[in-house]
PyMOL Python script that loads the backbone (N, CA, C, O; Angstrom):
from pymol import cmd

cmd.read_pdbstr("""\
ATOM      1  N   PRO A   1     -87.351  91.968  79.351  1.00  0.00           N
ATOM      2  CA  PRO A   1     -89.022  92.228  79.252  1.00  0.00           C
ATOM      3  C   PRO A   1     -89.342  92.980  80.583  1.00  0.00           C
ATOM      4  O   PRO A   1     -88.640  92.895  81.591  1.00  0.00           O
ATOM      5  N   PRO A   2     -90.490  93.731  80.474  1.00  0.00           N
ATOM      6  CA  PRO A   2     -91.027  94.317  81.707  1.00  0.00           C
ATOM      7  C   PRO A   2     -91.360  93.448  82.797  1.00  0.00           C
ATOM      8  O   PRO A   2     -91.400  92.230  82.622  1.00  0.00           O
ATOM      9  N   MET A   3     -91.601  93.970  83.901  1.00  0.00           N
ATOM     10  CA  MET A   3     -91.987  93.209  85.081  1.00  0.00           C
ATOM     11  C   MET A   3     -93.392  92.544  84.820  1.00  0.00           C
ATOM     12  O   MET A   3     -94.269  93.155  84.210  1.00  0.00           O
ATOM     13  N   GLY A   4     -93.548  91.421  85.248  1.00  0.00           N
ATOM     14  CA  GLY A   4     -94.991  90.748  85.096  1.00  0.00           C
ATOM     15  C   GLY A   4     -95.138  90.060  83.774  1.00  0.00           C
ATOM     16  O   GLY A   4     -96.064  89.262  83.633  1.00  0.00           O
ATOM     17  N   VAL A   5     -94.303  90.301  82.791  1.00  0.00           N
ATOM     18  CA  VAL A   5     -94.385  89.550  81.545  1.00  0.00           C
ATOM     19  C   VAL A   5     -93.691  88.283  81.578  1.00  0.00           C
ATOM     20  O   VAL A   5     -92.530  88.226  81.985  1.00  0.00           O
ATOM     21  N   SER A   6     -94.318  87.265  81.179  1.00  0.00           N
ATOM     22  CA  SER A   6     -93.604  85.852  81.197  1.00  0.00           C
ATOM     23  C   SER A   6     -92.759  85.727  80.157  1.00  0.00           C
ATOM     24  O   SER A   6     -92.952  86.353  79.115  1.00  0.00           O
ATOM     25  N   LYS A   7     -91.727  84.902  80.324  1.00  0.00           N
ATOM     26  CA  LYS A   7     -90.926  84.556  79.294  1.00  0.00           C
ATOM     27  C   LYS A   7     -91.231  83.315  78.688  1.00  0.00           C
ATOM     28  O   LYS A   7     -91.493  82.324  79.371  1.00  0.00           O
ATOM     29  N   ALA A   8     -91.214  83.302  77.390  1.00  0.00           N
ATOM     30  CA  ALA A   8     -91.689  82.052  76.521  1.00  0.00           C
ATOM     31  C   ALA A   8     -90.529  81.260  76.315  1.00  0.00           C
ATOM     32  O   ALA A   8     -89.427  81.780  76.139  1.00  0.00           O
ATOM     33  N   CYS A   9     -90.737  79.865  76.327  1.00  0.00           N
ATOM     34  CA  CYS A   9     -89.623  78.911  75.967  1.00  0.00           C
ATOM     35  C   CYS A   9     -89.466  79.050  74.361  1.00  0.00           C
ATOM     36  O   CYS A   9     -90.459  79.051  73.635  1.00  0.00           O
ATOM     37  N   SER A  10     -88.147  79.166  73.858  1.00  0.00           N
ATOM     38  CA  SER A  10     -87.817  79.389  72.387  1.00  0.00           C
ATOM     39  C   SER A  10     -88.178  78.114  71.566  1.00  0.00           C
ATOM     40  O   SER A  10     -88.314  78.154  70.344  1.00  0.00           O
ATOM     41  N   SER A  11     -88.333  76.923  72.346  1.00  0.00           N
ATOM     42  CA  SER A  11     -88.572  75.628  71.631  1.00  0.00           C
ATOM     43  C   SER A  11     -90.039  75.405  71.537  1.00  0.00           C
ATOM     44  O   SER A  11     -90.536  75.207  70.428  1.00  0.00           O
ATOM     45  N   CYS A  12     -90.788  75.421  72.630  1.00  0.00           N
ATOM     46  CA  CYS A  12     -92.207  74.976  72.503  1.00  0.00           C
ATOM     47  C   CYS A  12     -93.137  76.207  72.717  1.00  0.00           C
ATOM     48  O   CYS A  12     -94.357  76.084  72.607  1.00  0.00           O
ATOM     49  N   VAL A  13     -92.554  77.380  73.020  1.00  0.00           N
ATOM     50  CA  VAL A  13     -93.343  78.644  73.009  1.00  0.00           C
ATOM     51  C   VAL A  13     -94.162  78.623  74.277  1.00  0.00           C
ATOM     52  O   VAL A  13     -94.952  79.563  74.375  1.00  0.00           O
ATOM     53  N   ARG A  14     -94.145  77.770  75.249  1.00  0.00           N
ATOM     54  CA  ARG A  14     -94.918  77.582  76.357  1.00  0.00           C
ATOM     55  C   ARG A  14     -94.069  78.644  77.375  1.00  0.00           C
ATOM     56  O   ARG A  14     -92.999  79.167  77.061  1.00  0.00           O
ATOM     57  N   THR A  15     -94.697  78.823  78.513  1.00  0.00           N
ATOM     58  CA  THR A  15     -94.135  79.765  79.425  1.00  0.00           C
ATOM     59  C   THR A  15     -92.980  78.970  80.136  1.00  0.00           C
ATOM     60  O   THR A  15     -93.119  77.833  80.587  1.00  0.00           O
ATOM     61  N   ALA A  16     -91.834  79.700  80.181  1.00  0.00           N
ATOM     62  CA  ALA A  16     -90.565  78.990  80.819  1.00  0.00           C
ATOM     63  C   ALA A  16     -90.830  79.347  82.330  1.00  0.00           C
ATOM     64  O   ALA A  16     -90.764  80.525  82.681  1.00  0.00           O
ATOM     65  N   ASP A  17     -91.128  78.352  83.224  1.00  0.00           N
ATOM     66  CA  ASP A  17     -91.077  78.521  84.646  1.00  0.00           C
ATOM     67  C   ASP A  17     -89.968  78.888  85.240  1.00  0.00           C
ATOM     68  O   ASP A  17     -89.891  79.833  86.025  1.00  0.00           O
ATOM     69  N   VAL A  18     -88.873  78.027  84.834  1.00  0.00           N
ATOM     70  CA  VAL A  18     -87.698  78.190  85.498  1.00  0.00           C
ATOM     71  C   VAL A  18     -86.893  79.304  84.702  1.00  0.00           C
ATOM     72  O   VAL A  18     -86.959  79.254  83.474  1.00  0.00           O
ATOM     73  N   LYS A  19     -86.247  80.161  85.213  1.00  0.00           N
ATOM     74  CA  LYS A  19     -85.375  81.214  84.535  1.00  0.00           C
ATOM     75  C   LYS A  19     -84.189  80.588  84.008  1.00  0.00           C
ATOM     76  O   LYS A  19     -83.076  80.920  84.416  1.00  0.00           O
ATOM     77  N   GLU A  20     -84.361  79.682  83.107  1.00  0.00           N
ATOM     78  CA  GLU A  20     -83.017  78.921  82.595  1.00  0.00           C
ATOM     79  C   GLU A  20     -83.063  79.393  81.172  1.00  0.00           C
ATOM     80  O   GLU A  20     -84.109  79.585  80.553  1.00  0.00           O
ATOM     81  N   ALA A  21     -81.934  79.554  80.729  1.00  0.00           N
ATOM     82  CA  ALA A  21     -81.450  80.132  79.445  1.00  0.00           C
ATOM     83  C   ALA A  21     -80.275  79.117  78.852  1.00  0.00           C
ATOM     84  O   ALA A  21     -79.419  78.584  79.558  1.00  0.00           O
ATOM     85  N   CYS A  22     -80.393  78.967  77.523  1.00  0.00           N
ATOM     86  CA  CYS A  22     -79.376  78.171  76.788  1.00  0.00           C
ATOM     87  C   CYS A  22     -78.017  78.851  76.831  1.00  0.00           C
ATOM     88  O   CYS A  22     -77.896  80.004  76.419  1.00  0.00           O
ATOM     89  N   THR A  23     -76.976  78.150  77.329  1.00  0.00           N
ATOM     90  CA  THR A  23     -75.591  78.696  77.483  1.00  0.00           C
ATOM     91  C   THR A  23     -75.132  79.153  76.175  1.00  0.00           C
ATOM     92  O   THR A  23     -74.366  80.111  76.069  1.00  0.00           O
ATOM     93  N   GLN A  24     -75.567  78.507  75.193  1.00  0.00           N
ATOM     94  CA  GLN A  24     -75.157  78.880  73.693  1.00  0.00           C
ATOM     95  C   GLN A  24     -75.565  79.993  73.071  1.00  0.00           C
ATOM     96  O   GLN A  24     -74.801  80.810  72.559  1.00  0.00           O
ATOM     97  N   CYS A  25     -76.944  80.078  73.094  1.00  0.00           N
ATOM     98  CA  CYS A  25     -77.840  81.233  72.353  1.00  0.00           C
ATOM     99  C   CYS A  25     -78.491  82.202  73.200  1.00  0.00           C
ATOM    100  O   CYS A  25     -79.025  83.194  72.705  1.00  0.00           O
ATOM    101  N   ASP A  26     -78.484  81.987  74.428  1.00  0.00           N
ATOM    102  CA  ASP A  26     -79.165  82.794  75.700  1.00  0.00           C
ATOM    103  C   ASP A  26     -80.566  82.893  75.323  1.00  0.00           C
ATOM    104  O   ASP A  26     -81.143  83.919  75.684  1.00  0.00           O
ATOM    105  N   GLN A  27     -81.275  81.964  74.620  1.00  0.00           N
ATOM    106  CA  GLN A  27     -82.664  81.892  74.510  1.00  0.00           C
ATOM    107  C   GLN A  27     -83.189  81.249  75.744  1.00  0.00           C
ATOM    108  O   GLN A  27     -82.495  80.443  76.364  1.00  0.00           O
ATOM    109  N   PHE A  28     -84.534  81.613  76.169  1.00  0.00           N
ATOM    110  CA  PHE A  28     -85.202  81.021  77.264  1.00  0.00           C
ATOM    111  C   PHE A  28     -85.705  79.609  76.860  1.00  0.00           C
ATOM    112  O   PHE A  28     -86.256  79.358  75.788  1.00  0.00           O
ATOM    113  N   ILE A  29     -85.430  78.652  77.921  1.00  0.00           N
ATOM    114  CA  ILE A  29     -86.117  77.467  77.632  1.00  0.00           C
ATOM    115  C   ILE A  29     -86.674  76.791  78.833  1.00  0.00           C
ATOM    116  O   ILE A  29     -86.123  76.883  79.930  1.00  0.00           O
ATOM    117  N   CYS A  30     -87.813  76.082  78.623  1.00  0.00           N
ATOM    118  CA  CYS A  30     -88.505  75.473  79.823  1.00  0.00           C
ATOM    119  C   CYS A  30     -87.619  74.087  80.161  1.00  0.00           C
ATOM    120  O   CYS A  30     -86.744  73.621  79.432  1.00  0.00           O
ATOM    121  N   GLN A  31     -88.030  73.590  81.348  1.00  0.00           N
ATOM    122  CA  GLN A  31     -87.396  72.407  81.814  1.00  0.00           C
ATOM    123  C   GLN A  31     -87.533  71.263  80.842  1.00  0.00           C
ATOM    124  O   GLN A  31     -86.571  70.512  80.678  1.00  0.00           O
ATOM    125  N   ASN A  32     -88.733  71.065  80.144  1.00  0.00           N
ATOM    126  CA  ASN A  32     -88.904  70.056  79.246  1.00  0.00           C
ATOM    127  C   ASN A  32     -88.075  69.998  77.987  1.00  0.00           C
ATOM    128  O   ASN A  32     -87.782  68.939  77.431  1.00  0.00           O
ATOM    129  N   CYS A  33     -87.659  71.382  77.502  1.00  0.00           N
ATOM    130  CA  CYS A  33     -86.972  71.486  76.326  1.00  0.00           C
ATOM    131  C   CYS A  33     -85.492  71.568  76.547  1.00  0.00           C
ATOM    132  O   CYS A  33     -84.714  71.496  75.596  1.00  0.00           O
ATOM    133  N   SER A  34     -85.102  71.714  77.747  1.00  0.00           N
ATOM    134  CA  SER A  34     -83.643  71.870  77.847  1.00  0.00           C
ATOM    135  C   SER A  34     -82.905  70.693  78.005  1.00  0.00           C
ATOM    136  O   SER A  34     -83.450  69.738  78.558  1.00  0.00           O
ATOM    137  N   ARG A  35     -81.593  70.594  77.553  1.00  0.00           N
ATOM    138  CA  ARG A  35     -80.905  69.522  77.473  1.00  0.00           C
ATOM    139  C   ARG A  35     -79.496  69.830  78.197  1.00  0.00           C
ATOM    140  O   ARG A  35     -78.922  70.917  78.143  1.00  0.00           O
ATOM    141  N   LEU A  36     -79.051  68.723  78.862  1.00  0.00           N
ATOM    142  CA  LEU A  36     -77.929  68.808  79.614  1.00  0.00           C
ATOM    143  C   LEU A  36     -76.665  68.204  78.728  1.00  0.00           C
ATOM    144  O   LEU A  36     -76.833  67.071  78.276  1.00  0.00           O
ATOM    145  N   CYS A  37     -75.596  68.778  78.488  1.00  0.00           N
ATOM    146  CA  CYS A  37     -74.453  68.356  77.676  1.00  0.00           C
ATOM    147  C   CYS A  37     -73.893  67.290  78.563  1.00  0.00           C
ATOM    148  O   CYS A  37     -73.710  67.482  79.765  1.00  0.00           O
ATOM    149  N   SER A  38     -73.611  66.111  77.929  1.00  0.00           N
ATOM    150  CA  SER A  38     -72.867  64.871  78.555  1.00  0.00           C
ATOM    151  C   SER A  38     -71.605  65.254  78.904  1.00  0.00           C
ATOM    152  O   SER A  38     -71.116  64.712  79.895  1.00  0.00           O
ATOM    153  N   CYS A  39     -70.818  66.267  78.163  1.00  0.00           N
ATOM    154  CA  CYS A  39     -69.442  66.519  78.273  1.00  0.00           C
ATOM    155  C   CYS A  39     -69.136  67.518  79.327  1.00  0.00           C
ATOM    156  O   CYS A  39     -68.328  67.283  80.225  1.00  0.00           O
ATOM    157  N   CYS A  40     -69.861  68.760  79.198  1.00  0.00           N
ATOM    158  CA  CYS A  40     -69.391  69.840  80.001  1.00  0.00           C
ATOM    159  C   CYS A  40     -70.665  70.161  80.979  1.00  0.00           C
ATOM    160  O   CYS A  40     -70.598  71.161  81.694  1.00  0.00           O
ATOM    161  N   ASN A  41     -71.626  69.466  81.011  1.00  0.00           N
ATOM    162  CA  ASN A  41     -72.879  69.808  81.831  1.00  0.00           C
ATOM    163  C   ASN A  41     -73.440  71.049  81.754  1.00  0.00           C
ATOM    164  O   ASN A  41     -73.969  71.501  82.769  1.00  0.00           O
ATOM    165  N   THR A  42     -73.424  71.819  80.538  1.00  0.00           N
ATOM    166  CA  THR A  42     -74.114  73.038  80.500  1.00  0.00           C
ATOM    167  C   THR A  42     -75.499  72.755  79.884  1.00  0.00           C
ATOM    168  O   THR A  42     -75.743  71.793  79.156  1.00  0.00           O
ATOM    169  N   VAL A  43     -76.431  73.762  80.286  1.00  0.00           N
ATOM    170  CA  VAL A  43     -77.700  73.561  79.715  1.00  0.00           C
ATOM    171  C   VAL A  43     -77.871  74.127  78.269  1.00  0.00           C
ATOM    172  O   VAL A  43     -77.409  75.240  78.016  1.00  0.00           O
ATOM    173  N   THR A  44     -78.446  73.482  77.418  1.00  0.00           N
ATOM    174  CA  THR A  44     -78.663  74.118  76.039  1.00  0.00           C
ATOM    175  C   THR A  44     -80.111  73.611  75.610  1.00  0.00           C
ATOM    176  O   THR A  44     -80.768  72.715  76.141  1.00  0.00           O
ATOM    177  N   CYS A  45     -80.468  74.460  74.447  1.00  0.00           N
ATOM    178  CA  CYS A  45     -81.686  74.213  73.848  1.00  0.00           C
ATOM    179  C   CYS A  45     -81.523  73.148  72.687  1.00  0.00           C
ATOM    180  O   CYS A  45     -80.417  72.700  72.384  1.00  0.00           O
ATOM    181  N   SER A  46     -82.481  72.841  72.173  1.00  0.00           N
ATOM    182  CA  SER A  46     -82.413  71.638  71.123  1.00  0.00           C
ATOM    183  C   SER A  46     -81.789  72.149  69.853  1.00  0.00           C
ATOM    184  O   SER A  46     -81.264  71.319  69.111  1.00  0.00           O
ATOM    185  N   LEU A  47     -81.787  73.394  69.524  1.00  0.00           N
ATOM    186  CA  LEU A  47     -80.926  73.947  68.345  1.00  0.00           C
ATOM    187  C   LEU A  47     -79.532  74.055  68.536  1.00  0.00           C
ATOM    188  O   LEU A  47     -78.749  74.129  67.589  1.00  0.00           O
ATOM    189  N   CYS A  48     -79.167  74.069  69.798  1.00  0.00           N
ATOM    190  CA  CYS A  48     -77.836  74.277  70.132  1.00  0.00           C
ATOM    191  C   CYS A  48     -76.989  73.054  70.559  1.00  0.00           C
ATOM    192  O   CYS A  48     -75.824  73.183  70.935  1.00  0.00           O
ATOM    193  N   SER A  49     -77.650  71.812  70.480  1.00  0.00           N
ATOM    194  CA  SER A  49     -77.279  70.617  70.950  1.00  0.00           C
ATOM    195  C   SER A  49     -77.421  69.531  69.818  1.00  0.00           C
ATOM    196  O   SER A  49     -78.197  69.698  68.876  1.00  0.00           O
ATOM    197  N   THR A  50     -76.667  68.458  69.951  1.00  0.00           N
ATOM    198  CA  THR A  50     -76.897  67.287  69.070  1.00  0.00           C
ATOM    199  C   THR A  50     -76.764  66.116  69.828  1.00  0.00           C
ATOM    200  O   THR A  50     -76.067  66.122  70.842  1.00  0.00           O
ATOM    201  N   ILE A  51     -77.406  65.026  69.417  1.00  0.00           N
ATOM    202  CA  ILE A  51     -77.407  63.867  69.982  1.00  0.00           C
ATOM    203  C   ILE A  51     -76.414  62.888  69.233  1.00  0.00           C
ATOM    204  O   ILE A  51     -76.580  62.576  68.053  1.00  0.00           O
ATOM    205  N   ASP A  52     -75.436  62.459  69.964  1.00  0.00           N
ATOM    206  CA  ASP A  52     -74.512  61.578  69.463  1.00  0.00           C
ATOM    207  C   ASP A  52     -74.868  60.020  69.864  1.00  0.00           C
ATOM    208  O   ASP A  52     -74.882  59.592  71.018  1.00  0.00           O
ATOM    209  N   TYR A  53     -75.132  59.320  68.769  1.00  0.00           N
ATOM    210  CA  TYR A  53     -75.509  57.841  68.910  1.00  0.00           C
ATOM    211  C   TYR A  53     -74.276  56.964  68.696  1.00  0.00           C
ATOM    212  O   TYR A  53     -74.245  56.226  67.711  1.00  0.00           O
ATOM    213  N   GLY A  54     -73.211  57.002  69.599  1.00  0.00           N
ATOM    214  CA  GLY A  54     -72.128  56.437  69.506  1.00  0.00           C
ATOM    215  C   GLY A  54     -72.184  55.069  70.248  1.00  0.00           C
ATOM    216  O   GLY A  54     -73.247  54.580  70.631  1.00  0.00           O
ATOM    217  N   ASP A  55     -70.960  54.484  70.425  1.00  0.00           N
ATOM    218  CA  ASP A  55     -70.752  53.120  71.180  1.00  0.00           C
ATOM    219  C   ASP A  55     -71.318  53.302  72.527  1.00  0.00           C
ATOM    220  O   ASP A  55     -71.924  52.340  73.000  1.00  0.00           O
ATOM    221  N   VAL A  56     -71.218  54.383  73.221  1.00  0.00           N
ATOM    222  CA  VAL A  56     -71.619  54.539  74.580  1.00  0.00           C
ATOM    223  C   VAL A  56     -73.119  54.474  74.863  1.00  0.00           C
ATOM    224  O   VAL A  56     -73.624  54.143  75.936  1.00  0.00           O
ATOM    225  N   GLY A  57     -73.787  54.851  73.700  1.00  0.00           N
ATOM    226  CA  GLY A  57     -75.237  55.104  73.668  1.00  0.00           C
ATOM    227  C   GLY A  57     -75.419  56.574  73.351  1.00  0.00           C
ATOM    228  O   GLY A  57     -74.539  57.323  72.926  1.00  0.00           O
ATOM    229  N   GLU A  58     -76.800  56.917  73.639  1.00  0.00           N
ATOM    230  CA  GLU A  58     -76.989  58.407  73.393  1.00  0.00           C
ATOM    231  C   GLU A  58     -76.431  59.276  74.242  1.00  0.00           C
ATOM    232  O   GLU A  58     -76.534  59.120  75.458  1.00  0.00           O
ATOM    233  N   GLN A  59     -75.744  60.342  73.668  1.00  0.00           N
ATOM    234  CA  GLN A  59     -75.190  61.372  74.494  1.00  0.00           C
ATOM    235  C   GLN A  59     -75.511  62.605  73.947  1.00  0.00           C
ATOM    236  O   GLN A  59     -75.370  62.722  72.730  1.00  0.00           O
ATOM    237  N   VAL A  60     -76.002  63.764  74.737  1.00  0.00           N
ATOM    238  CA  VAL A  60     -76.314  65.006  74.270  1.00  0.00           C
ATOM    239  C   VAL A  60     -75.059  65.814  74.353  1.00  0.00           C
ATOM    240  O   VAL A  60     -74.440  65.882  75.415  1.00  0.00           O
ATOM    241  N   LEU A  61     -74.689  66.382  73.350  1.00  0.00           N
ATOM    242  CA  LEU A  61     -73.530  67.294  73.129  1.00  0.00           C
ATOM    243  C   LEU A  61     -73.858  68.653  72.815  1.00  0.00           C
ATOM    244  O   LEU A  61     -74.588  68.883  71.851  1.00  0.00           O
ATOM    245  N   CYS A  62     -73.382  69.610  73.548  1.00  0.00           N
ATOM    246  CA  CYS A  62     -73.676  71.096  72.990  1.00  0.00           C
ATOM    247  C   CYS A  62     -72.795  71.259  71.814  1.00  0.00           C
ATOM    248  O   CYS A  62     -71.930  70.421  71.562  1.00  0.00           O
ATOM    249  N   ASN A  63     -72.996  72.367  71.045  1.00  0.00           N
ATOM    250  CA  ASN A  63     -72.227  72.677  69.872  1.00  0.00           C
ATOM    251  C   ASN A  63     -70.861  72.908  70.047  1.00  0.00           C
ATOM    252  O   ASN A  63     -70.060  72.629  69.155  1.00  0.00           O
ATOM    253  N   GLY A  64     -70.490  73.438  71.214  1.00  0.00           N
ATOM    254  CA  GLY A  64     -69.015  73.647  71.616  1.00  0.00           C
ATOM    255  C   GLY A  64     -68.297  72.253  71.765  1.00  0.00           C
ATOM    256  O   GLY A  64     -67.193  72.043  71.263  1.00  0.00           O
ATOM    257  N   CYS A  65     -69.018  71.287  72.511  1.00  0.00           N
ATOM    258  CA  CYS A  65     -68.321  70.019  72.686  1.00  0.00           C
ATOM    259  C   CYS A  65     -68.436  69.043  71.460  1.00  0.00           C
ATOM    260  O   CYS A  65     -67.600  68.155  71.292  1.00  0.00           O
ATOM    261  N   SER A  66     -69.426  69.224  70.665  1.00  0.00           N
ATOM    262  CA  SER A  66     -69.676  68.414  69.523  1.00  0.00           C
ATOM    263  C   SER A  66     -68.629  68.391  68.553  1.00  0.00           C
ATOM    264  O   SER A  66     -68.335  67.390  67.899  1.00  0.00           O
ATOM    265  N   ILE A  67     -68.038  69.562  68.461  1.00  0.00           N
ATOM    266  CA  ILE A  67     -66.856  69.647  67.363  1.00  0.00           C
ATOM    267  C   ILE A  67     -65.699  68.853  67.707  1.00  0.00           C
ATOM    268  O   ILE A  67     -64.933  68.480  66.818  1.00  0.00           O
ATOM    269  N   PHE A  68     -65.496  68.545  68.997  1.00  0.00           N
ATOM    270  CA  PHE A  68     -64.438  67.781  69.394  1.00  0.00           C
ATOM    271  C   PHE A  68     -64.715  66.266  69.623  1.00  0.00           C
ATOM    272  O   PHE A  68     -63.836  65.552  70.107  1.00  0.00           O
ATOM    273  N   GLN A  69     -65.794  65.831  69.315  1.00  0.00           N
ATOM    274  CA  GLN A  69     -66.339  64.450  69.456  1.00  0.00           C
ATOM    275  C   GLN A  69     -66.469  63.838  67.942  1.00  0.00           C
ATOM    276  O   GLN A  69     -67.319  62.982  67.697  1.00  0.00           O
ATOM    277  N   VAL A  70     -65.616  64.306  66.993  1.00  0.00           N
ATOM    278  CA  VAL A  70     -65.916  63.805  65.666  1.00  0.00           C
ATOM    279  C   VAL A  70     -65.174  62.583  65.501  1.00  0.00           C
ATOM    280  O   VAL A  70     -65.254  61.950  64.448  1.00  0.00           O
TER     281      VAL A  70
END
""", "prot")
cmd.dss("prot")
cmd.show_as("cartoon", "prot")
cmd.util.cbc("prot")
cmd.orient("prot")
């Protein structure tokens, strides 16, 4: 985007203050909507991550790690 144009969060469409992007789809996400993968510690958006309700409790897994946790 051109200089001075704010980047909107792909999840909540609010302005993303932090220049954070999902490592899976490269969409901009704000701090409230970003999720940290419990396995590889990468930042993902809600569309590119799943929550595993396993024996250990809730764990956020990015799409890359979730295929190995079946």
